[in-house]
C-alpha positions as CSV (number, residue, x, y, z in Angstrom):
1,M,-1.9,-83.4,-48.2
2,Q,-3.7,-83.0,-44.7
3,N,-1.3,-83.3,-42.0
4,P,-1.8,-86.0,-39.4
5,F,-3.5,-84.9,-36.1
6,K,-0.8,-85.3,-33.4
7,L,-3.3,-86.1,-30.5
8,T,-0.3,-86.6,-27.8
9,R,1.5,-83.4,-28.7
10,R,-1.5,-81.4,-28.6
11,F,-2.7,-83.1,-25.5
12,A,0.8,-82.5,-23.7
13,I,0.5,-78.6,-24.6
14,L,-3.2,-78.2,-23.5
15,G,-3.1,-80.6,-20.6
16,L,0.0,-78.8,-19.2
17,L,-1.7,-75.4,-19.6
18,L,-4.7,-76.9,-17.6
19,T,-3.0,-79.1,-15.0
20,A,-0.8,-75.8,-14.4
21,A,-4.0,-73.6,-13.7
22,V,-5.9,-76.1,-11.9
23,S,-3.2,-76.9,-9.6
24,V,-2.4,-73.2,-9.3
25,A,-5.7,-72.2,-8.6
26,S,-6.4,-75.2,-5.9
27,S,-3.5,-74.2,-4.4
28,F,-4.0,-70.4,-4.2
29,F,-7.9,-71.0,-2.8
30,L,-6.6,-73.8,-0.3
31,S,-3.9,-71.2,1.0
32,R,-6.3,-68.8,1.3
33,F,-8.4,-70.5,3.6
34,M,-5.7,-72.3,5.7
35,V,-4.9,-68.8,6.2
36,Q,-8.0,-67.6,7.4
37,N,-8.8,-70.5,9.3
38,L,-5.4,-70.4,11.2
39,L,-6.0,-66.8,12.0
40,R,-9.7,-67.1,13.2
41,Q,-9.0,-70.3,15.5
42,D,-6.3,-68.3,17.1
43,A,-8.6,-65.2,17.8
44,I,-11.4,-67.7,18.8
45,V,-9.3,-69.1,21.4
46,S,-8.2,-65.5,22.3
47,M,-12.0,-64.4,22.3
48,E,-12.8,-67.5,24.5
49,F,-10.1,-66.9,26.9
50,V,-10.9,-63.3,27.5
51,Q,-14.5,-64.0,27.8
52,S,-13.9,-67.1,30.4
53,V,-12.1,-64.4,32.5
54,V,-14.6,-61.9,32.5
55,D,-17.2,-64.4,33.4
56,V,-15.6,-66.1,36.5
57,Q,-14.4,-62.6,37.8
58,Q,-17.7,-61.1,37.2
59,A,-16.0,-58.2,35.3
60,A,-18.8,-57.2,33.2
61,D,-19.2,-53.4,34.8
62,Y,-15.3,-53.0,34.3
63,F,-16.3,-52.2,30.6
64,T,-18.2,-49.0,31.5
65,G,-15.5,-46.9,32.0
66,R,-16.2,-45.9,35.4
67,R,-13.6,-47.6,37.4
68,A,-11.0,-47.3,34.8
69,A,-8.7,-46.1,37.8
70,D,-9.7,-49.2,39.9
71,R,-6.6,-51.3,40.8
72,N,-8.6,-54.8,40.2
73,V,-9.4,-53.2,37.1
74,V,-6.0,-52.3,35.9
75,E,-4.8,-55.9,37.0
76,F,-7.6,-57.4,35.2
77,F,-6.8,-55.8,32.0
78,T,-3.2,-56.3,32.5
79,R,-3.5,-59.9,32.7
80,I,-5.3,-59.8,29.0
81,A,-2.6,-57.9,27.5
82,A,-0.1,-60.5,28.9
83,M,-1.4,-63.4,26.5
84,P,1.4,-64.5,24.5
85,N,2.6,-62.3,21.3
86,V,0.6,-59.8,22.5
87,L,2.2,-56.2,21.2
88,R,-0.6,-54.0,22.5
89,A,-4.1,-54.6,24.1
90,N,-6.9,-51.9,23.8
91,V,-10.2,-52.1,25.7
92,F,-13.2,-50.4,24.0
93,S,-16.5,-49.3,25.9
94,S,-19.7,-49.7,24.2
95,E,-19.3,-45.8,23.3
96,R,-16.1,-46.9,21.3
97,T,-13.9,-45.0,23.9
98,I,-10.6,-46.6,24.9
99,I,-11.1,-47.1,28.5
100,W,-8.0,-49.3,29.0
101,S,-4.7,-49.7,27.1
102,S,-1.2,-51.0,27.3
103,D,-0.6,-47.9,26.2
104,P,-1.5,-45.2,28.3
105,K,-1.4,-42.2,26.1
106,L,-4.2,-43.6,23.9
107,I,-6.5,-44.3,27.0
108,G,-9.6,-41.8,26.6
109,R,-9.3,-42.0,22.3
110,R,-12.2,-42.4,20.4
111,F,-11.9,-44.0,17.0
112,D,-15.1,-42.9,14.8
113,H,-14.2,-44.6,11.5
114,N,-13.2,-48.1,12.6
115,P,-15.3,-50.7,10.5
116,E,-14.0,-53.6,12.7
117,L,-14.6,-51.9,15.6
118,E,-18.4,-51.2,14.5
119,A,-18.6,-54.9,13.4
120,A,-17.2,-56.1,16.6
121,L,-19.6,-54.0,19.0
122,G,-22.3,-55.8,16.7
123,G,-20.9,-59.2,18.0
124,K,-19.0,-60.0,14.9
125,L,-15.2,-61.7,15.7
126,E,-13.1,-60.0,13.3
127,V,-9.5,-61.1,12.4
128,S,-7.1,-59.8,9.9
129,L,-3.4,-60.1,9.1
130,E,-2.1,-56.6,8.1
131,D,0.8,-54.8,7.0
132,L,1.7,-51.6,9.9
133,R,0.5,-48.6,8.0
134,H,-0.4,-45.3,9.1
135,K,-4.0,-46.3,11.0
136,P,-4.6,-44.3,13.8
137,E,-5.0,-47.4,16.2
138,H,-1.4,-48.3,14.8
139,V,0.3,-45.4,16.5
140,A,3.5,-46.3,18.4
141,L,3.6,-50.1,17.6
142,N,7.1,-51.3,17.4
143,G,8.4,-50.8,14.3
144,Q,10.3,-54.0,14.0
145,H,7.4,-55.6,12.9
146,K,6.5,-55.6,9.2
147,S,2.7,-57.2,10.0
148,I,0.6,-58.1,12.5
149,V,-2.5,-59.7,13.4
150,E,-5.3,-57.6,14.7
151,N,-8.0,-59.3,16.4
152,Y,-11.1,-57.5,17.7
153,L,-12.8,-59.4,20.2
154,P,-16.5,-58.8,21.3
155,V,-16.7,-59.5,24.9
156,R,-20.7,-60.2,26.1
157,S,-22.8,-60.3,29.2
158,N,-26.1,-61.9,29.4
159,G,-26.1,-62.0,25.4
160,N,-25.4,-58.4,24.7
161,V,-21.9,-56.8,23.9
162,I,-20.5,-54.6,26.6
163,G,-17.3,-53.9,25.1
164,V,-14.5,-55.1,22.6
165,V,-11.0,-56.0,23.3
166,E,-8.6,-55.2,20.6
167,V,-5.4,-57.2,20.5
168,Y,-2.2,-56.8,18.4
169,K,-0.1,-59.8,18.0
170,S,3.1,-60.3,16.5
171,S,2.7,-62.4,13.5
172,R,6.1,-64.0,13.6
173,A,5.3,-67.3,15.3
174,L,1.8,-67.7,13.5
175,S,3.5,-67.1,9.9
176,E,6.2,-69.7,10.6
177,S,3.1,-72.3,11.0
178,I,1.3,-70.6,8.3
179,N,4.5,-70.4,5.7
180,E,5.0,-74.2,6.8
181,G,1.9,-74.9,5.7
182,L,1.9,-72.9,2.5
183,Q,5.1,-74.8,1.7
184,L,3.2,-78.2,1.9
185,I,0.3,-77.0,0.1
186,W,2.3,-75.5,-2.9
187,L,4.5,-78.7,-2.8
188,S,1.8,-81.2,-2.8
189,G,-0.3,-79.4,-5.5
190,L,2.6,-79.2,-7.8
191,G,3.5,-83.1,-7.2
192,G,-0.2,-83.7,-7.6
193,G,0.1,-81.7,-10.9
194,I,2.5,-83.2,-12.1
195,F,2.0,-86.6,-11.1
196,L,-1.9,-86.1,-12.9
197,Y,0.0,-84.7,-15.9
198,G,2.2,-87.6,-16.3
199,V,-0.6,-90.2,-15.6
200,L,-2.6,-88.9,-18.4
201,V,-0.3,-88.1,-21.0
202,W,0.9,-91.6,-20.3
203,V,-2.9,-92.8,-21.1
204,V,-3.3,-90.7,-24.3
205,R,0.1,-91.9,-25.5
206,R,-1.2,-95.4,-25.1
207,A,-4.7,-94.6,-26.3
208,E,-2.6,-92.8,-29.7
209,G,-0.7,-96.1,-30.3
210,I,-3.5,-98.1,-30.3
211,I,-5.5,-95.9,-32.8
212,Q,-2.5,-95.5,-35.1
213,A,-2.4,-99.8,-34.7
214,Q,-5.8,-99.9,-35.7
215,Q,-5.6,-97.0,-38.6
216,A,-2.4,-99.3,-40.1
217,S,-4.3,-102.7,-39.5
218,L,-7.4,-100.6,-41.3
219,V,-5.0,-100.0,-44.2
220,Q,-3.5,-103.3,-44.4
221,N,-7.2,-105.0,-44.2
222,E,-8.1,-103.0,-47.3
223,T,-4.7,-103.7,-49.0
224,L,-5.3,-107.2,-48.5
225,A,-9.0,-107.2,-49.7
226,A,-8.0,-105.9,-52.7
227,L,-5.3,-108.4,-53.0
228,G,-7.9,-111.1,-52.2
229,A,-10.1,-110.2,-54.6
230,M,-7.1,-110.1,-57.3
231,A,-6.0,-113.4,-56.3
232,S,-9.5,-115.1,-55.9
233,A,-10.0,-114.4,-59.7
234,V,-6.4,-115.3,-60.6
235,A,-6.5,-118.6,-59.0
236,H,-9.8,-119.8,-59.9
237,G,-8.9,-118.8,-63.7
238,I,-5.7,-120.8,-63.8
239,R,-6.6,-124.0,-61.7
240,N,-8.2,-125.8,-64.8
241,P,-5.3,-125.1,-67.0
242,L,-2.8,-126.3,-64.3
243,A,-5.1,-129.7,-64.1
244,S,-4.8,-130.3,-67.8
245,I,-0.9,-129.6,-67.7
246,R,-0.5,-131.8,-65.0
247,S,-2.6,-134.9,-66.4
248,S,-0.5,-134.5,-69.9
249,A,2.7,-134.7,-67.8
250,E,1.6,-137.8,-65.8
251,L,1.1,-139.5,-69.3
252,N,4.3,-139.0,-70.7
253,L,5.6,-140.1,-67.1
254,E,3.7,-143.3,-67.9
255,H,5.0,-144.0,-71.4
256,P,8.1,-142.0,-71.7
257,A,10.6,-141.6,-74.3
258,D,14.4,-140.8,-72.4
259,E,14.5,-137.4,-73.9
260,V,11.3,-136.0,-72.6
261,R,11.3,-138.1,-69.1
262,D,13.2,-135.6,-67.3
263,A,11.4,-132.2,-68.9
264,S,7.8,-134.3,-67.8
265,G,9.3,-134.4,-64.3
266,D,9.9,-130.7,-64.2
267,I,6.5,-130.1,-65.6
268,V,5.0,-132.1,-62.8
269,D,7.3,-129.9,-60.4
270,E,6.4,-126.4,-61.6
271,V,2.6,-127.7,-61.5
272,D,2.9,-128.4,-58.1
273,R,4.6,-125.2,-57.6
274,L,1.8,-123.5,-59.1
275,E,-0.5,-125.3,-57.0
276,R,0.9,-124.4,-54.0
277,W,0.3,-120.5,-54.9
278,V,-3.0,-121.0,-55.6
279,R,-3.7,-122.8,-52.5
280,D,-2.0,-119.8,-50.8
281,L,-3.7,-117.2,-52.5
282,L,-7.0,-118.5,-52.0
283,A,-6.4,-119.6,-48.5
284,Y,-5.2,-115.7,-48.0
285,A,-8.2,-114.4,-50.1
286,V,-11.0,-116.5,-48.5
287,P,-12.0,-115.4,-44.8
288,E,-11.2,-118.3,-42.3
289,S,-14.5,-119.8,-41.7
290,G,-13.5,-122.0,-38.7
291,E,-14.8,-121.4,-35.2
292,P,-12.9,-122.1,-32.0
293,E,-13.2,-125.6,-30.6
294,N,-11.1,-128.2,-28.3
295,V,-8.5,-129.0,-30.4
296,R,-5.8,-131.4,-29.5
297,V,-2.4,-130.5,-30.9
298,S,-0.9,-134.1,-31.3
299,Q,-3.5,-135.0,-34.1
300,V,-2.7,-131.8,-35.5
301,L,0.9,-132.4,-35.7
302,D,0.1,-135.8,-36.9
303,D,-1.7,-134.8,-39.9
304,S,0.9,-132.5,-40.9
305,L,3.6,-134.8,-40.6
306,N,1.8,-137.5,-42.1
307,G,1.2,-135.0,-45.5
308,F,4.8,-134.2,-45.7
309,A,6.4,-137.8,-45.0
310,S,6.9,-138.9,-48.5
311,V,8.2,-135.4,-49.8
312,F,10.7,-135.4,-46.6
313,A,11.9,-138.8,-47.3
314,K,12.7,-137.7,-51.2
315,R,14.8,-134.6,-50.0
316,D,16.4,-136.4,-47.2
317,I,14.9,-134.3,-44.4
318,H,14.7,-136.1,-40.9
319,V,12.0,-135.6,-38.7
320,S,12.4,-135.6,-34.7
321,T,9.8,-134.6,-31.8
322,D,9.9,-133.8,-28.4
323,A,6.1,-133.2,-27.7
324,V,5.5,-134.1,-24.3
325,Q,2.6,-131.8,-24.1
326,A,1.2,-132.6,-27.3
327,G,-1.9,-134.2,-25.8
328,I,-3.0,-130.9,-24.5
329,T,-6.2,-129.4,-26.2
330,V,-6.0,-126.0,-27.3
331,R,-8.8,-123.5,-28.5
332,A,-8.5,-123.2,-32.4
333,D,-9.9,-124.9,-35.3
334,H,-8.6,-128.1,-36.3
335,A,-8.3,-127.3,-40.2
336,L,-6.8,-123.8,-39.9
337,L,-4.3,-125.0,-37.3
338,T,-3.3,-127.8,-39.3
339,Q,-2.8,-125.3,-42.6
340,V,-0.6,-123.2,-39.9
341,F,2.0,-126.2,-39.3
342,N,1.6,-127.2,-43.1
343,C,2.9,-123.6,-43.7
344,L,5.7,-123.8,-41.3
345,L,6.8,-127.6,-42.8
346,T,7.0,-126.1,-45.8
347,N,9.0,-123.1,-44.9
348,A,11.5,-125.4,-43.3
349,M,11.6,-128.1,-46.4
350,E,12.1,-125.3,-48.5
351,A,15.2,-123.7,-46.3
352,M,16.9,-127.3,-46.6
353,P,17.0,-127.8,-50.3
354,N,19.9,-130.2,-49.4
355,G,18.3,-132.0,-46.6
356,G,18.7,-131.5,-42.9
357,E,16.4,-131.8,-39.7
358,V,13.1,-130.6,-38.7
359,R,12.7,-130.7,-34.9
360,L,9.0,-130.2,-33.5
361,T,8.5,-129.8,-29.4
362,T,6.4,-128.5,-27.0
363,S,6.2,-126.8,-23.9
364,L,4.1,-125.0,-21.5
365,A,4.2,-121.1,-21.4
366,S,3.3,-118.9,-19.0
367,A,-0.7,-117.5,-18.1
368,G,-2.1,-121.0,-19.5
369,R,-0.8,-121.1,-22.9
370,L,1.2,-123.8,-24.9
371,R,4.1,-123.0,-27.0
372,V,4.8,-125.3,-30.1
373,S,8.7,-124.9,-31.7
374,V,9.3,-125.7,-35.5
375,S,12.9,-125.4,-35.7
376,D,15.0,-126.5,-39.0
377,T,18.7,-126.5,-39.9
378,G,18.1,-124.5,-42.9
379,I,19.9,-121.2,-44.2
380,G,17.6,-118.9,-41.7
381,F,16.7,-115.6,-41.8
382,T,18.7,-112.4,-42.5
383,P,17.7,-109.1,-40.5
384,A,15.9,-107.5,-43.1
385,G,14.1,-110.8,-43.3
386,L,13.1,-111.2,-40.0
387,Q,11.7,-107.7,-40.0
388,N,9.7,-108.3,-43.1
389,A,8.8,-112.0,-42.5
390,F,5.2,-111.3,-41.4
391,V,4.4,-108.8,-44.1
392,P,2.4,-110.1,-47.3
393,R,4.2,-110.1,-50.5
394,K,7.8,-109.4,-48.8
395,S,8.9,-113.2,-49.7
396,T,12.9,-113.8,-49.2
397,K,12.6,-117.1,-51.2
398,R,12.7,-116.5,-55.1
399,T,9.8,-119.0,-55.7
400,G,7.6,-117.6,-52.9
401,L,4.4,-115.3,-53.3
402,G,5.2,-113.9,-49.5
403,L,1.8,-114.9,-48.1
404,G,2.6,-118.4,-46.1
405,L,3.9,-116.5,-42.7
406,P,1.5,-113.5,-42.9
407,L,-1.2,-116.2,-43.3
408,T,0.0,-117.9,-40.6
409,K,0.1,-115.3,-38.2
410,R,-3.6,-114.0,-39.2
411,I,-4.8,-117.7,-38.1
412,V,-3.0,-117.5,-34.8
413,E,-3.8,-114.1,-33.7
414,R,-7.5,-115.0,-34.7
415,F,-7.8,-117.6,-31.8
416,G,-6.0,-115.6,-29.4
417,G,-2.4,-116.9,-30.0
418,T,1.0,-115.3,-31.0
419,I,3.5,-116.5,-33.0
420,E,7.5,-115.6,-33.0
421,L,10.1,-116.2,-35.7
422,V,13.8,-116.7,-34.3
423,S,17.0,-116.9,-36.6
424,R,19.7,-118.8,-35.0
425,S,23.3,-117.6,-35.3
426,A,24.7,-121.5,-36.0
427,G,22.3,-121.7,-38.8
428,G,18.5,-122.6,-39.1
429,A,15.3,-121.0,-38.0
430,T,12.4,-121.3,-35.2
431,V,9.1,-120.6,-35.3
432,N,7.1,-120.4,-31.6
433,V,3.4,-120.8,-31.8
434,E,1.6,-119.9,-28.5
435,L,-2.0,-120.8,-28.1
436,P,-4.5,-120.7,-25.2
437,I,-5.0,-123.9,-23.5
438,A,-8.7,-125.2,-23.3
439,R,-10.3,-124.9,-20.5
């Protein structure tokens, strides 16, 4: 036998892996974008500051290197080196030579193999967050810093690059902002992934529950279809013999001998019981043909009670009604709804073999629905009986077929209603039928 496909379990595993992968990937790329964007924005601010100072002081000729010892040049570059968090500032001429540095040892040196410098001389802003390593331009930097922000800031005059200011900044302050942003991104990615995963699992579990319910309904419908075919054949086969038996028994009752009167009465009772079985079988086997219409509940209850008036009187069963809302109309079929309450009244009667009381009440339920309750003072239901009450062929009565309540449930649900069975601890049972009110 093939194992059932467990949708929720498979989705939980695959969904967890995919959600985790998407969350990690999105957080990773968003983190990289944030870091690069923060570094670049900081470098742009520094570049614009340097360029504005050059433009205001008309210091373009300072980058030629011919006035390196000039006091104004030294003060100018010293002001640039005094920007916040700057560890070192180097000024390159267009010939790639350091014409000024906050570290005097580097003045006059030339670094030929420096791709970032080449790109900056080409007019491109170069930004990087680097660990300190043995690069020539990193010489003599403060050993307390594990990483630095390295910016190559091109300086222009009349649209041409005349030099480059290389700035080494401490990454401590910027790293704090970056770490806070990274923490927020990863927490958001984690929280969003968990939320999305939970919602998807809930949706899949609900879908699986609906699918399982539909599968169970299909199985039940197939079972009931087979039962219906059998019931239809049996019912049609025994109705005529039952009619003959009843006719013979009635003749005996009209001209009885004392010794056959009781037996004839038993024949009539048993034939009536068989007739009810046949009626239930046919009702359950044949699809309901009624279409929804506006039905006045009071008329349905009156029709059902009138049909049981004589048998209730014979069995000492009293009926009380509190149907103040019975004049309301509901969406149903009159004949089928009458069949529903006939079934409920029959069950109530059979639960009170020594007499009792049947009470019918109506009330307004929530969301535009009418509740009709049928209560009796009979023997009630056991827990097992309550559980199997609407399962076909699970009757708790010795003389029942177990089709009445399942048929009732099927009819009520067809018209968008619900049916509930309650067994009272003090004895008896109540059946609550809710139907949508006609608009």
